[in-house]
N, CA, C and O atoms as CSV, one atom per row, in Angstrom:
chain,resi,resn,atom,element,x,y,z
A,1,MET,N,N,103.250,25.027,-102.891
A,1,MET,CA,C,104.267,25.058,-101.223
A,1,MET,C,C,105.357,25.133,-100.862
A,1,MET,O,O,106.163,24.208,-100.760
A,2,THR,N,N,105.489,26.096,-100.657
A,2,THR,CA,C,107.729,26.440,-100.196
A,2,THR,C,C,107.049,25.445,-98.224
A,2,THR,O,O,106.062,25.656,-97.520
A,3,PHE,N,N,108.140,24.522,-98.102
A,3,PHE,CA,C,108.619,24.279,-97.049
A,3,PHE,C,C,109.124,25.437,-96.268
A,3,PHE,O,O,109.858,26.338,-96.676
A,4,ASP,N,N,108.629,25.280,-95.104
A,4,ASP,CA,C,109.046,25.987,-94.578
A,4,ASP,C,C,109.716,25.412,-92.756
A,4,ASP,O,O,108.857,25.003,-91.976
A,5,PRO,N,N,110.887,25.439,-92.379
A,5,PRO,CA,C,111.251,24.681,-91.359
A,5,PRO,C,C,111.078,25.126,-90.620
A,5,PRO,O,O,111.212,24.476,-89.583
A,6,ALA,N,N,110.564,26.834,-90.473
A,6,ALA,CA,C,110.975,27.259,-88.815
A,6,ALA,C,C,109.362,27.042,-88.780
A,6,ALA,O,O,109.210,27.235,-87.573
A,7,LYS,N,N,108.103,26.785,-89.249
A,7,LYS,CA,C,106.811,26.777,-89.128
A,7,LYS,C,C,106.843,25.596,-88.035
A,7,LYS,O,O,105.993,25.354,-87.177
A,8,HIS,N,N,108.251,24.815,-88.339
A,8,HIS,CA,C,107.725,23.033,-87.537
A,8,HIS,C,C,108.461,23.283,-86.233
A,8,HIS,O,O,108.048,22.620,-85.281
A,9,ILE,N,N,109.749,24.338,-85.943
A,9,ILE,CA,C,110.315,24.362,-84.658
A,9,ILE,C,C,109.972,25.782,-84.408
A,9,ILE,O,O,110.049,26.821,-85.064
A,10,SER,N,N,109.317,25.251,-82.499
A,10,SER,CA,C,108.869,27.005,-82.348
A,10,SER,C,C,109.187,26.355,-80.562
A,10,SER,O,O,109.583,25.200,-80.407
A,11,ALA,N,N,109.029,26.952,-79.796
A,11,ALA,CA,C,108.626,26.417,-77.925
A,11,ALA,C,C,107.456,26.976,-77.795
A,11,ALA,O,O,106.845,26.418,-76.884
A,12,ASP,N,N,106.897,27.759,-78.246
A,12,ASP,CA,C,106.356,28.892,-77.658
A,12,ASP,C,C,105.164,28.999,-78.373
A,12,ASP,O,O,104.241,29.717,-77.987
A,13,SER,N,N,105.121,28.240,-79.526
A,13,SER,CA,C,103.820,28.474,-80.558
A,13,SER,C,C,103.199,27.544,-79.852
A,13,SER,O,O,103.517,26.526,-79.237
A,14,PRO,N,N,101.829,28.389,-80.191
A,14,PRO,CA,C,100.572,27.332,-79.464
A,14,PRO,C,C,100.376,25.901,-80.385
A,14,PRO,O,O,101.008,25.575,-81.390
A,15,VAL,N,N,99.217,25.120,-79.649
A,15,VAL,CA,C,99.558,23.704,-80.556
A,15,VAL,C,C,99.222,23.755,-81.806
A,15,VAL,O,O,99.572,22.918,-82.637
A,16,THR,N,N,98.424,24.872,-82.065
A,16,THR,CA,C,98.256,24.946,-83.716
A,16,THR,C,C,99.191,25.492,-85.035
A,16,THR,O,O,98.942,25.805,-86.199
A,17,ARG,N,N,100.117,25.440,-84.386
A,17,ARG,CA,C,101.794,25.628,-84.594
A,17,ARG,C,C,102.942,25.044,-84.336
A,17,ARG,O,O,102.856,24.487,-83.241
A,18,GLY,N,N,104.087,24.886,-84.868
A,18,GLY,CA,C,105.387,24.606,-84.415
A,18,GLY,C,C,105.298,23.367,-84.663
A,18,GLY,O,O,104.765,22.961,-85.697
A,19,PRO,N,N,105.893,22.436,-83.595
A,19,PRO,CA,C,106.165,20.787,-83.394
A,19,PRO,C,C,104.737,20.205,-83.414
A,19,PRO,O,O,103.850,20.938,-82.978
A,20,ILE,N,N,104.338,18.742,-83.953
A,20,ILE,CA,C,103.166,17.993,-83.718
A,20,ILE,C,C,103.241,17.654,-82.321
A,20,ILE,O,O,104.214,17.290,-81.660
A,21,VAL,N,N,101.964,17.848,-81.968
A,21,VAL,CA,C,101.599,17.548,-80.616
A,21,VAL,C,C,101.373,15.570,-80.429
A,21,VAL,O,O,100.548,15.067,-81.192
A,22,ILE,N,N,101.956,14.834,-79.655
A,22,ILE,CA,C,101.712,13.378,-80.307
A,22,ILE,C,C,101.571,13.245,-78.004
A,22,ILE,O,O,101.911,13.984,-77.080
A,23,ASP,N,N,100.912,11.925,-78.114
A,23,ASP,CA,C,100.739,11.675,-76.708
A,23,ASP,C,C,101.656,10.310,-75.916
A,23,ASP,O,O,102.394,9.480,-76.447
A,24,ASP,N,N,101.344,10.444,-74.747
A,24,ASP,CA,C,102.093,8.668,-74.560
A,24,ASP,C,C,102.233,7.932,-75.299
A,24,ASP,O,O,103.398,7.539,-75.350
A,25,HIS,N,N,101.285,7.285,-76.285
A,25,HIS,CA,C,101.158,6.111,-76.897
A,25,HIS,C,C,101.934,6.660,-78.374
A,25,HIS,O,O,102.214,5.727,-79.127
A,26,GLY,N,N,102.284,7.945,-78.840
A,26,GLY,CA,C,102.728,8.472,-80.322
A,26,GLY,C,C,101.939,8.741,-81.010
A,26,GLY,O,O,102.181,8.996,-82.190
A,27,ARG,N,N,101.168,8.761,-80.681
A,27,ARG,CA,C,99.111,9.213,-81.513
A,27,ARG,C,C,99.291,10.577,-81.940
A,27,ARG,O,O,99.589,11.265,-80.965
A,28,ILE,N,N,99.226,11.289,-83.078
A,28,ILE,CA,C,99.242,12.886,-83.516
A,28,ILE,C,C,97.751,13.167,-82.881
A,28,ILE,O,O,96.647,12.682,-83.129
A,29,LEU,N,N,98.137,14.012,-82.095
A,29,LEU,CA,C,96.988,15.075,-81.734
A,29,LEU,C,C,96.274,16.282,-82.318
A,29,LEU,O,O,95.070,16.539,-82.352
A,30,SER,N,N,97.519,17.079,-82.853
A,30,SER,CA,C,97.583,18.368,-83.442
A,30,SER,C,C,98.674,18.689,-83.750
A,30,SER,O,O,99.678,19.036,-83.128
A,31,GLY,N,N,98.213,18.441,-85.604
A,31,GLY,CA,C,99.580,18.713,-86.446
A,31,GLY,C,C,100.171,17.839,-87.641
A,31,GLY,O,O,101.232,17.621,-88.226
A,32,HIS,N,N,98.335,17.342,-87.641
A,32,HIS,CA,C,98.388,16.545,-89.262
A,32,HIS,C,C,98.843,16.652,-90.228
A,32,HIS,O,O,99.724,15.969,-90.750
A,33,ASP,N,N,98.181,17.719,-90.681
A,33,ASP,CA,C,98.972,18.806,-91.637
A,33,ASP,C,C,100.497,18.908,-91.535
A,33,ASP,O,O,101.242,18.818,-92.511
A,34,ARG,N,N,100.796,19.055,-90.593
A,34,ARG,CA,C,102.179,19.424,-90.362
A,34,ARG,C,C,103.279,18.240,-90.647
A,34,ARG,O,O,104.346,18.453,-91.222
A,35,HIS,N,N,102.768,16.693,-90.056
A,35,HIS,CA,C,103.173,15.680,-90.590
A,35,HIS,C,C,103.583,15.353,-91.687
A,35,HIS,O,O,104.551,14.950,-92.332
A,36,ASP,N,N,102.497,15.663,-91.711
A,36,ASP,CA,C,102.419,15.245,-93.713
A,36,ASP,C,C,103.124,16.620,-94.615
A,36,ASP,O,O,103.478,16.449,-95.781
A,37,GLU,N,N,103.246,17.719,-94.058
A,37,GLU,CA,C,103.986,18.275,-94.617
A,37,GLU,C,C,105.980,17.979,-94.520
A,37,GLU,O,O,106.738,18.556,-95.298
A,38,LEU,N,N,106.545,16.868,-93.278
A,38,LEU,CA,C,107.037,16.934,-92.678
A,38,LEU,C,C,107.657,15.541,-93.891
A,38,LEU,O,O,108.791,15.301,-94.305
A,39,LEU,N,N,106.567,14.988,-94.106
A,39,LEU,CA,C,106.667,13.096,-94.665
A,39,LEU,C,C,106.671,13.980,-96.334
A,39,LEU,O,O,107.190,13.345,-97.251
A,40,ASP,N,N,106.172,15.220,-96.624
A,40,ASP,CA,C,106.685,15.552,-98.240
A,40,ASP,C,C,107.881,16.254,-98.574
A,40,ASP,O,O,108.299,16.359,-99.727
A,41,ARG,N,N,108.407,16.714,-97.605
A,41,ARG,CA,C,109.695,17.684,-98.306
A,41,ARG,C,C,110.788,16.643,-99.015
A,41,ARG,O,O,111.107,15.535,-98.585
A,42,THR,N,N,111.236,17.252,-100.129
A,42,THR,CA,C,112.421,17.352,-100.677
A,42,THR,C,C,113.569,16.460,-100.106
A,42,THR,O,O,113.100,15.322,-100.126
A,43,PRO,N,N,114.666,16.414,-99.676
A,43,PRO,CA,C,115.958,16.485,-99.433
A,43,PRO,C,C,116.383,17.093,-99.083
A,43,PRO,O,O,116.921,16.956,-97.985
A,44,GLU,N,N,116.441,18.371,-99.900
A,44,GLU,CA,C,117.053,19.358,-99.910
A,44,GLU,C,C,116.279,20.379,-98.604
A,44,GLU,O,O,117.026,21.031,-97.874
A,45,GLU,N,N,115.065,20.427,-98.443
A,45,GLU,CA,C,114.042,20.936,-97.424
A,45,GLU,C,C,114.397,20.171,-96.322
A,45,GLU,O,O,114.937,20.924,-95.512
A,46,GLY,N,N,114.334,18.648,-95.766
A,46,GLY,CA,C,115.146,17.559,-94.987
A,46,GLY,C,C,116.014,18.713,-94.247
A,46,GLY,O,O,115.757,19.482,-93.321
A,47,ALA,N,N,117.154,18.497,-95.062
A,47,ALA,CA,C,118.651,19.114,-94.948
A,47,ALA,C,C,118.773,20.539,-93.987
A,47,ALA,O,O,119.407,20.857,-92.981
A,48,ARG,N,N,117.686,21.269,-94.995
A,48,ARG,CA,C,117.193,22.568,-94.348
A,48,ARG,C,C,116.505,22.189,-92.418
A,48,ARG,O,O,117.154,22.593,-91.454
A,49,TYR,N,N,116.114,21.957,-92.366
A,49,TYR,CA,C,114.992,21.540,-91.090
A,49,TYR,C,C,115.718,20.713,-90.530
A,49,TYR,O,O,115.642,21.052,-89.349
A,50,LYS,N,N,116.612,19.541,-90.605
A,50,LYS,CA,C,117.329,19.322,-90.133
A,50,LYS,C,C,118.678,20.255,-89.372
A,50,LYS,O,O,119.061,20.031,-88.224
A,51,LEU,N,N,119.139,21.082,-90.077
A,51,LEU,CA,C,120.032,21.953,-89.423
A,51,LEU,C,C,119.776,23.048,-88.963
A,51,LEU,O,O,120.381,23.429,-87.961
A,52,MET,N,N,119.037,23.658,-89.430
A,52,MET,CA,C,117.853,24.228,-88.259
A,52,MET,C,C,117.374,23.468,-86.804
A,52,MET,O,O,117.495,24.074,-85.740
A,53,LEU,N,N,116.940,22.381,-86.847
A,53,LEU,CA,C,117.029,21.904,-85.596
A,53,LEU,C,C,118.175,21.690,-84.938
A,53,LEU,O,O,118.118,21.912,-83.729
A,54,ILE,N,N,119.391,21.256,-85.454
A,54,ILE,CA,C,120.420,21.289,-85.028
A,54,ILE,C,C,121.206,22.928,-83.839
A,54,ILE,O,O,121.968,23.081,-82.885
A,55,ASN,N,N,120.382,23.735,-84.737
A,55,ASN,CA,C,120.828,25.319,-84.372
A,55,ASN,C,C,120.496,25.547,-83.428
A,55,ASN,O,O,121.098,26.231,-82.600
A,56,HIS,N,N,118.818,24.725,-83.234
A,56,HIS,CA,C,118.129,24.966,-81.974
A,56,HIS,C,C,118.197,24.356,-80.801
A,56,HIS,O,O,117.968,24.778,-79.668
A,57,SER,N,N,118.490,23.459,-81.134
A,57,SER,CA,C,118.620,22.307,-80.287
A,57,SER,C,C,118.992,22.119,-78.660
A,57,SER,O,O,118.447,21.297,-77.923
A,58,PRO,N,N,120.143,23.157,-78.228
A,58,PRO,CA,C,119.952,23.868,-77.069
A,58,PRO,C,C,118.939,24.068,-76.195
A,58,PRO,O,O,118.795,23.668,-75.040
A,59,GLN,N,N,118.028,24.960,-77.120
A,59,GLN,CA,C,116.812,25.170,-76.647
A,59,GLN,C,C,115.650,23.909,-76.377
A,59,GLN,O,O,114.580,24.180,-75.832
A,60,PHE,N,N,115.892,22.893,-76.698
A,60,PHE,CA,C,114.801,22.098,-76.430
A,60,PHE,C,C,115.290,20.860,-75.617
A,60,PHE,O,O,114.642,19.847,-75.355
A,61,GLY,N,N,116.985,21.260,-75.164
A,61,GLY,CA,C,117.405,19.874,-74.081
A,61,GLY,C,C,117.805,18.967,-75.222
A,61,GLY,O,O,117.916,17.894,-74.629
A,62,VAL,N,N,118.021,18.787,-76.175
A,62,VAL,CA,C,118.680,18.016,-77.303
A,62,VAL,C,C,120.239,18.092,-77.480
A,62,VAL,O,O,120.833,19.164,-77.586
A,63,ASP,N,N,120.791,16.982,-77.499
A,63,ASP,CA,C,122.275,16.984,-77.685
A,63,ASP,C,C,122.438,16.995,-79.699
A,63,ASP,O,O,122.310,16.077,-80.510
A,64,PRO,N,N,122.733,18.344,-79.867
A,64,PRO,CA,C,123.093,18.268,-81.473
A,64,PRO,C,C,123.501,17.302,-82.240
A,64,PRO,O,O,123.001,16.933,-83.303
A,65,MET,N,N,124.927,16.663,-81.388
A,65,MET,CA,C,125.122,15.315,-82.047
A,65,MET,C,C,124.149,14.521,-82.138
A,65,MET,O,O,124.055,13.913,-83.204
A,66,ALA,N,N,123.140,14.268,-81.095
A,66,ALA,CA,C,121.951,13.134,-81.259
A,66,ALA,C,C,121.288,13.800,-82.975
A,66,ALA,O,O,121.061,13.254,-84.055
A,67,ILE,N,N,121.241,14.363,-82.769
A,67,ILE,CA,C,120.464,15.410,-84.263
A,67,ILE,C,C,121.315,14.880,-85.364
A,67,ILE,O,O,120.789,14.151,-86.205
A,68,MET,N,N,122.606,15.183,-85.441
A,68,MET,CA,C,123.198,15.066,-86.527
A,68,MET,C,C,123.283,13.659,-87.360
A,68,MET,O,O,123.239,13.516,-88.582
A,69,ARG,N,N,123.432,12.545,-86.223
A,69,ARG,CA,C,123.092,10.840,-86.002
A,69,ARG,C,C,121.667,10.350,-86.806
A,69,ARG,O,O,121.339,9.289,-87.337
A,70,MET,N,N,121.000,11.647,-86.627
A,70,MET,CA,C,119.473,11.331,-87.010
A,70,MET,C,C,119.160,10.954,-88.495
A,70,MET,O,O,119.079,12.122,-88.874
A,71,LYS,N,N,118.921,10.230,-89.632
A,71,LYS,CA,C,118.442,10.506,-91.056
A,71,LYS,C,C,118.086,11.442,-91.088
A,71,LYS,O,O,118.622,12.528,-91.311
A,72,THR,N,N,116.013,10.812,-90.616
A,72,THR,CA,C,115.204,12.424,-90.828
A,72,THR,C,C,114.442,12.275,-89.417
A,72,THR,O,O,113.583,11.459,-89.083
A,73,PRO,N,N,114.930,13.142,-88.824
A,73,PRO,CA,C,114.567,14.152,-86.975
A,73,PRO,C,C,113.556,14.835,-87.238
A,73,PRO,O,O,113.482,15.153,-88.425
A,74,VAL,N,N,112.683,15.211,-86.540
A,74,VAL,CA,C,111.843,15.291,-86.355
A,74,VAL,C,C,111.926,15.857,-84.804
A,74,VAL,O,O,112.654,15.329,-83.964
A,75,LEU,N,N,110.984,17.139,-84.501
A,75,LEU,CA,C,110.877,17.658,-83.563
A,75,LEU,C,C,109.541,17.178,-82.655
A,75,LEU,O,O,108.893,16.580,-83.514
A,76,VAL,N,N,108.900,17.112,-81.637
A,76,VAL,CA,C,107.242,16.696,-81.765
A,76,VAL,C,C,107.196,17.106,-80.539
A,76,VAL,O,O,108.267,16.938,-79.956
A,77,ARG,N,N,106.433,17.544,-79.963
A,77,ARG,CA,C,105.638,17.941,-78.324
A,77,ARG,C,C,105.029,16.643,-77.976
A,77,ARG,O,O,104.306,15.938,-78.681
A,78,LYS,N,N,105.520,16.411,-76.544
A,78,LYS,CA,C,105.059,15.349,-76.284
A,78,LYS,C,C,103.765,15.870,-75.111
A,78,LYS,O,O,104.018,16.938,-74.554
A,79,ILE,N,N,102.495,15.222,-74.739
A,79,ILE,CA,C,102.195,15.721,-73.852
A,79,ILE,C,C,101.636,14.451,-73.084
A,79,ILE,O,O,101.365,13.441,-73.732
A,80,SER,N,N,101.455,14.493,-71.659
A,80,SER,CA,C,100.799,12.955,-70.725
A,80,SER,C,C,99.453,13.295,-70.717
A,80,SER,O,O,99.009,14.409,-70.997
A,81,PRO,N,N,98.875,12.416,-70.424
A,81,PRO,CA,C,97.447,12.890,-70.027
A,81,PRO,C,C,97.505,13.837,-68.934
A,81,PRO,O,O,97.024,14.969,-68.979
A,82,LYS,N,N,98.118,13.323,-67.945
A,82,LYS,CA,C,98.309,14.532,-66.896
A,82,LYS,C,C,97.826,16.472,-67.128
A,82,LYS,O,O,97.278,17.407,-66.544
A,83,ASP,N,N,98.509,16.107,-68.396
A,83,ASP,CA,C,99.157,17.791,-68.416
A,83,ASP,C,C,97.441,18.096,-69.841
A,83,ASP,O,O,97.335,19.160,-70.451
A,84,MET,N,N,96.729,17.285,-69.964
A,84,MET,CA,C,95.555,17.404,-70.707
A,84,MET,C,C,94.690,17.866,-69.707
A,84,MET,O,O,94.726,17.514,-68.528
A,85,PRO,N,N,93.703,18.877,-70.347
A,85,PRO,CA,C,92.431,19.535,-69.777
A,85,PRO,C,C,91.376,18.960,-69.031
A,85,PRO,O,O,90.582,18.665,-69.924
A,86,HIS,N,N,91.028,18.725,-68.305
A,86,HIS,CA,C,89.674,17.502,-67.347
A,86,HIS,C,C,88.431,18.086,-68.211
A,86,HIS,O,O,88.069,19.261,-68.155
A,87,ARG,N,N,87.926,17.245,-68.891
A,87,ARG,CA,C,86.480,17.456,-69.169
A,87,ARG,C,C,84.880,16.894,-68.055
A,87,ARG,O,O,83.740,17.153,-68.438
């Protein structure tokens, strides 16, 4: 399977696509397979992902220089319990 960085970077995608969704404790709530894909990427795929993150960083309010300094950046969506639907 070919690694597609765009699959992991999207501000308007549902929780079943785009960045991994984590809670306040860093536990993955959605995106276990996407997490595994990010771990298994080649150095070249990682470089493409990092470049795409840098190019889209203003969309997420992230300083591109901060991403450049990271060895293996990963974009996540963090949700708090107050954002979760009540059962």
